[in-house]
Structures are given as C-alpha cells and as structure tokens.
C-alpha positions in Angstrom: 61.4 137.4 123.2 63.1 134.6 125.2 66.5 133.4 124.2 66.9 130.3 122.0 68.3 128.5 125.0 65.0 129.0 126.8 62.9 128.0 123.8 64.6 124.7 123.2 66.8 122.4 125.3 68.9 120.1 123.1 68.1 116.4 123.4 69.8 113.3 122.0 68.1 112.1 118.8 66.8 108.5 119.1 66.7 107.7 115.3 70.0 109.2 114.1 73.6 108.4 115.1 77.0 108.1 113.4 79.1 105.0 113.9 82.1 103.6 112.0 82.5 99.9 111.7 83.5 97.3 109.1 80.4 95.4 108.0 82.0 93.5 105.1 84.7 91.5 106.8 85.6 88.2 105.0 88.1 86.4 107.4 85.6 83.8 108.6 84.6 83.1 105.0 88.2 82.5 104.0 89.0 80.4 107.1 85.8 79.1 108.6 85.8 78.8 112.4 86.5 75.3 113.7 85.5 74.7 117.4 88.1 73.0 119.5 88.2 71.8 123.1 91.9 72.1 123.8 94.5 74.8 123.4 96.6 72.4 121.3 96.0 69.1 119.5 96.6 67.1 116.4 94.6 66.7 113.2 95.0 64.1 110.4 96.8 64.9 107.1 96.1 62.4 104.4 98.7 61.6 101.8 98.2 63.4 98.5 98.6 60.6 95.9 97.1 60.9 92.4 99.2 58.2 90.9 97.4 55.3 89.2 98.7 51.8 90.2 98.4 48.7 88.0 94.8 47.6 88.4 94.7 44.7 85.8 94.0 41.3 87.2 94.5 38.0 85.3 91.9 35.3 85.4 92.1 33.7 88.8 94.9 36.0 89.7 95.3 38.0 92.9 94.6 41.8 92.9 97.5 44.1 93.4 97.6 45.7 96.8 97.3 49.5 97.1 98.1 51.2 100.3 97.5 54.7 101.5 99.1 56.8 104.3 98.0 59.3 106.9 100.1 61.5 109.2 99.3 64.2 111.8 100.0 67.9 112.2 99.3 70.2 115.1 97.7 73.5 116.0 98.3 75.9 118.8 95.4 78.1 119.8 96.0 81.9 120.1 93.8 83.7 122.6 92.7 87.3 121.9 90.6 89.5 124.2 89.8 93.1 125.1 87.8 94.6 127.9 86.3 97.9 129.1 84.4 98.9 132.2 80.8 100.1 132.4 79.5 100.9 135.8 75.8 100.8 136.8 75.8 104.6 137.0 77.2 104.8 133.5 74.5 102.5 132.2 71.7 104.3 133.9 72.9 107.7 132.7 73.6 106.7 129.1 70.7 108.3 127.2 68.5 106.4 124.8 70.7 103.3 124.5 72.7 100.7 126.4 76.3 101.6 127.1 77.0 97.9 127.8 75.6 96.9 124.4 77.6 99.7 122.6 80.7 98.6 124.4 80.2 94.9 123.5 79.7 96.0 119.8 82.9 98.1 119.9 85.1 95.4 121.5 83.7 92.8 119.1 84.4 95.0 116.1 88.0 95.5 117.2 88.6 91.8 117.6 87.1 91.1 114.2 89.3 93.8 112.7 92.3 92.0 114.3 91.2 88.7 112.8 90.7 90.3 109.3 94.2 91.9 109.4 95.7 88.5 110.5 94.1 86.7 107.6 95.0 89.5 105.1 98.7 89.3 106.3 98.7 85.6 105.4 97.9 86.4 101.8 100.5 89.1 101.5 103.4 87.1 102.9 105.4 84.1 101.7 103.1 81.5 103.3 101.7 80.6 99.9 104.2 79.0 97.5 102.1 78.9 94.3 101.6 82.6 93.8 100.4 83.4 90.3 100.1 87.1 89.7 100.7 89.8 87.2 104.0 91.6 87.2 104.1 95.0 88.9 104.2 96.7 85.5 101.0 95.0 84.3 98.2 95.8 86.8 94.6 95.3 85.8 93.8 99.1 85.9 96.0 99.6 82.8 93.0 98.2 81.0 95.0 96.7 78.0 94.8 93.4 76.1 98.0 92.2 77.8 96.4 92.7 81.3 93.4 90.5 80.7 92.2 89.3 84.1 90.4 86.3 82.7 93.7 84.7 81.4 95.4 85.4 84.8 92.6 83.7 86.8 92.4 80.8 84.4 96.1 80.3 85.0 95.6 80.5 88.7 92.7 78.1 88.8 94.7 75.6 86.6 97.7 75.9 88.9 95.4 74.9 91.9 94.0 71.9 90.0 97.5 70.8 89.1 98.7 71.1 92.7 95.7 69.6 94.5 93.4 67.9 92.1 90.6 70.2 93.3 89.0 73.3 91.7 89.3 76.6 93.5 86.2 77.1 95.6 86.6 80.9 96.1 88.7 83.9 95.2 89.6 87.0 97.1 89.8 90.5 95.5 90.7 93.6 97.4 88.4 96.5 96.7 90.8 98.3 94.3 91.3 95.0 92.4 87.6 94.4 92.1 87.0 97.9 90.7 89.9 97.5 88.2 88.7 94.0 87.1 85.0 94.9 86.7 85.9 97.9 84.6 88.5 96.1 82.4 87.6 96.0 78.7 88.1 92.2 78.6 85.3 91.9 81.2 82.9 94.5 79.9 83.1 93.1 76.4 81.8 89.8 77.7 78.7 91.3 79.3 77.9 94.4 77.3 75.0 92.9 75.5 73.5 90.9 78.4 73.8 93.0 81.6 74.2 96.6 82.8 75.6 95.5 86.1 78.6 93.5 87.1 78.5 91.8 90.5 81.1 89.6 92.3 78.9 86.6 91.5 79.0 87.4 87.8 82.8 87.6 87.9 82.8 84.2 89.6 80.9 82.9 86.6 83.4 84.3 84.2 86.3 82.9 86.1 84.6 79.5 86.8 84.9 80.1 90.6 81.9 79.5 92.8 82.4 82.5 95.0 84.2 85.9 94.8 85.0 87.6 98.1 85.7 91.3 97.9 87.8 92.6 100.8 86.1 95.9 101.9 87.5 96.1 105.4 89.3 99.4 106.3 92.5 99.5 108.4 94.1 102.7 109.9 97.8 102.0 110.3 
C-alpha cells in the first residue's frame, strides 16, 4: 500500500482558522472620536454656573442683568502608527487569503489595543478627582449586604449630578467587576422573579444609567 504522504497532500483549510483579537473594545464609546483639521487648536469651555440670580421685576422696573462667561482650552494631537511590508510575491504566494488584508487587520488591532490601554489608564490614575468607590476590604465579590453595588452606584450618580448638574450617561465595568455585580445577592434578589438572565442593559436599568460598558479587552503585559 502507498504511504500516507502519497495518499494525501496537506492543504490549507479555507473555512477554519485561529486568530486572536479583541472584539469588545470600548475606548471609542467612552471617548467618541472628534475629527480635527489641525495638530493643535482651541475649543470653548463655558462657565459652569448653577446659581439663581434675582429675577423679580417691579412694575415698570428694569430687568436685572445676567451675564455668562466662556473661556478656551487647548488640545494637542498625538499621532500613532505602525507599518509592515508585504511584497507582491508574498501576496501572490499567500494561500487562500490576502496577506495585505491580514496585515491591515493586525496593525489596526494593535493600534486599537493601544487606544484601549490609553483610555483604561486614564481611569486608573488620578485624573478624576471625584472618585467614589468601595474600600479595598469591601469588594463586590464578597457578596454581603455591606457591599451592595446598588448603593455604591447611587452614590456615584448622585455625586456626578451634584458636580455637573447632569446625570451619568454611561458606566464602565471591568469584566471581573461585571461578573461580581451580576452575581451579587442584592442584584439577583431584584430580578429573581422576573428574569433568568442579567445583561449589562438590565444593570443599567437598576442603576438608572442609560448604558453599561463592560471592558472585555485583554492585555498581555
């Protein structure tokens, strides 16, 4: 009988491949892209003023004057780029796919990972002065009455309203935090008679926040 190598010559499968990427990146949902024409410029910053001036006016009297103020702040654009080389021969000899397309996908994925990490670092540094969080001895995964996530997020949302006059429009949960919150007894007790599933959107309803973003991106340090 002929040898196996003579019976079958290995070919590249056209319907199966393994590729590792991060499909659930949230950086552009947290900070939407703003197109600009210049590497640096200014933008308006309106005065935050929630005081209520005297508005009464006597008969035939003159209305009190109310003024507002606006200043400017600046941005500086950071440029990020990567490149790789694909020759015509590489492209022609790349079986069952396009090496150029695969290369573009890889470079794009790396740039998006860089953006995700940059945004994540902003929320783990001291850039945000109104941090409202549980102490390190009371994480959500302890699953006790004193670690109730609902009370924590109610406090956080209230802090945002007090500081800005606006309700929070989204919240971010890392994957571990999302798992701990959705399995917390304070959460499951709220839905145990109405649903067998608990989605980010349902958590948003409990916390009175329009959108819950779960950070599922992976980073190899």
